[in-house]
PASEBA-1860 file (N, C-alpha, C; in nm, 3 decimals):
! residues 66
1> MQGTIRKN> 9.136/-7.898/-3.930/9.120/-7.776/-4.008/9.095/-7.814/-4.154 ~ 9.004/-7.744/-4.215/8.970/-7.771/-4.355/9.079/-7.719/-4.448 ~ 9.091/-7.781/-4.564/9.193/-7.744/-4.660/9.143/-7.659/-4.774 ~ 9.034/-7.582/-4.753/8.978/-7.503/-4.862/9.030/-7.359/-4.864 ~ 9.102/-7.317/-4.760/9.152/-7.180/-4.752/9.306/-7.182/-4.759 ~ 9.359/-7.111/-4.857/9.502/-7.116/-4.887/9.590/-7.070/-4.770 ~ 9.547/-6.968/-4.696/9.631/-6.915/-4.588/9.645/-7.013/-4.471 ~ 9.561/-7.117/-4.464/9.571/-7.218/-4.360/9.677/-7.323/-4.389
9> IEVGMLVN> 9.731/-7.322/-4.511/9.823/-7.426/-4.555/9.961/-7.366/-4.579 ~ 10.063/-7.431/-4.524/10.200/-7.385/-4.542/10.288/-7.501/-4.583 ~ 10.398/-7.471/-4.653/10.495/-7.572/-4.689/10.549/-7.635/-4.561 ~ 10.559/-7.768/-4.559/10.610/-7.840/-4.443/10.502/-7.895/-4.353 ~ 10.376/-7.859/-4.377/10.265/-7.910/-4.294/10.229/-8.052/-4.334 ~ 10.184/-8.129/-4.235/10.133/-8.264/-4.258/9.985/-8.253/-4.290 ~ 9.945/-8.308/-4.406/9.806/-8.296/-4.452/9.755/-8.428/-4.509 ~ 9.625/-8.438/-4.523/9.560/-8.547/-4.597/9.507/-8.487/-4.725
17> IVLKKDQR> 9.542/-8.550/-4.838/9.494/-8.503/-4.968/9.417/-8.615/-5.037 ~ 9.336/-8.576/-5.134/9.270/-8.674/-5.221/9.334/-8.660/-5.359 ~ 9.387/-8.771/-5.410/9.449/-8.772/-5.542/9.342/-8.774/-5.650 ~ 9.376/-8.732/-5.770/9.281/-8.730/-5.882/9.217/-8.868/-5.902 ~ 9.298/-8.973/-5.895/9.247/-9.109/-5.917/9.155/-9.157/-5.804 ~ 9.163/-9.091/-5.688/9.083/-9.132/-5.572/8.963/-9.040/-5.546 ~ 8.934/-8.948/-5.638/8.826/-8.853/-5.614/8.691/-8.921/-5.600 ~ 8.668/-9.030/-5.672/8.539/-9.098/-5.665/8.521/-9.174/-5.534
25> NGELTEGI> 8.627/-9.242/-5.488/8.613/-9.321/-5.365/8.651/-9.244/-5.239 ~ 8.715/-9.128/-5.255/8.746/-9.043/-5.141/8.863/-9.088/-5.056 ~ 8.943/-9.182/-5.106/9.059/-9.231/-5.031/9.159/-9.118/-5.010 ~ 9.208/-9.103/-4.887/9.300/-8.996/-4.853/9.444/-9.046/-4.851 ~ 9.535/-8.956/-4.887/9.678/-8.983/-4.885/9.744/-8.882/-4.792 ~ 9.824/-8.931/-4.699/9.890/-8.843/-4.603/10.029/-8.807/-4.653 ~ 10.069/-8.682/-4.630/10.202/-8.640/-4.671/10.233/-8.499/-4.626 ~ 10.355/-8.458/-4.655/10.403/-8.325/-4.617/10.403/-8.235/-4.741
33> VDKILTKS> 10.348/-8.114/-4.727/10.335/-8.020/-4.837/10.473/-7.973/-4.883 ~ 10.500/-7.988/-5.014/10.624/-7.940/-5.074/10.601/-7.807/-5.145 ~ 10.484/-7.794/-5.211/10.451/-7.672/-5.285/10.301/-7.654/-5.293 ~ 10.255/-7.530/-5.277/10.113/-7.498/-5.293/10.091/-7.459/-5.438 ~ 10.001/-7.528/-5.506/9.980/-7.507/-5.650/9.862/-7.415/-5.681 ~ 9.763/-7.406/-5.592/9.647/-7.320/-5.614/9.686/-7.175/-5.586 ~ 9.654/-7.085/-5.678/9.689/-6.943/-5.663/9.581/-6.864/-5.592 ~ 9.455/-6.906/-5.604/9.346/-6.830/-5.543/9.344/-6.846/-5.391
41> ANHPHGIK> 9.276/-6.756/-5.323/9.271/-6.754/-5.176/9.196/-6.873/-5.119 ~ 9.099/-6.925/-5.195/9.026/-7.044/-5.150/8.976/-7.122/-5.269 ~ 8.938/-7.248/-5.243/8.885/-7.334/-5.348/8.786/-7.430/-5.282 ~ 8.666/-7.443/-5.336/8.563/-7.525/-5.271/8.598/-7.674/-5.257 ~ 8.684/-7.726/-5.344/8.721/-7.868/-5.339/8.853/-7.890/-5.267 ~ 8.917/-7.785/-5.221/9.045/-7.798/-5.151/9.157/-7.735/-5.230 ~ 9.256/-7.686/-5.158/9.374/-7.625/-5.220/9.462/-7.735/-5.279 ~ 9.504/-7.717/-5.403/9.587/-7.818/-5.469/9.732/-7.800/-5.425
49> VRLEDGQI> 9.795/-7.911/-5.384/9.934/-7.909/-5.339/10.012/-8.026/-5.399 ~ 10.145/-8.011/-5.398/10.234/-8.123/-5.431/10.301/-8.165/-5.302 ~ 10.298/-8.294/-5.274/10.363/-8.347/-5.154/10.512/-8.367/-5.181 ~ 10.589/-8.389/-5.074/10.733/-8.410/-5.087/10.766/-8.531/-5.172 ~ 10.676/-8.631/-5.177/10.702/-8.750/-5.259/10.656/-8.733/-5.404 ~ 10.608/-8.611/-5.439/10.572/-8.581/-5.577/10.425/-8.598/-5.611 ~ 10.346/-8.655/-5.523/10.203/-8.673/-5.550/10.131/-8.539/-5.542 ~ 10.031/-8.522/-5.630/9.954/-8.397/-5.636/9.808/-8.427/-5.608
57> GRVKEVID> 9.747/-8.344/-5.523/9.607/-8.361/-5.491/9.553/-8.241/-5.416 ~ 9.427/-8.249/-5.379/9.361/-8.139/-5.307/9.353/-8.170/-5.159 ~ 9.386/-8.070/-5.078/9.389/-8.087/-4.932/9.247/-8.103/-4.879 ~ 9.224/-8.210/-4.805/9.095/-8.234/-4.740/9.102/-8.197/-4.592 ~ 9.217/-8.216/-4.529/9.232/-8.176/-4.390/9.379/-8.154/-4.357 ~ 9.402/-8.059/-4.267/9.536/-8.029/-4.219/9.553/-8.104/-4.087 ~ 9.653/-8.190/-4.080/9.678/-8.267/-3.959/9.768/-8.188/-3.864 ~ 9.867/-8.122/-3.920/9.968/-8.050/-3.844/9.929/-7.904/-3.831
65> EE> 9.866/-7.868/-3.720/9.825/-7.729/-3.697/9.924/-7.666/-3.601 ~ 10.023/-7.597/-3.654/10.130/-7.540/-3.571/10.081/-7.434/-3.478
END
């Protein structure tokens, strides 16, 4: 599932995000969503989230589809 639509993402989901420092090379970081930071319903580059370990990035894919 794509991470561009806010309603598809919930706290506690396992996701792959791209960190700001990795935007050029596209390296993904896996983690569990702690907080959704994007307020709009969708975002073309992915919904911005904070992971439980404190890293912030944009969701590229949702791994955990409940």
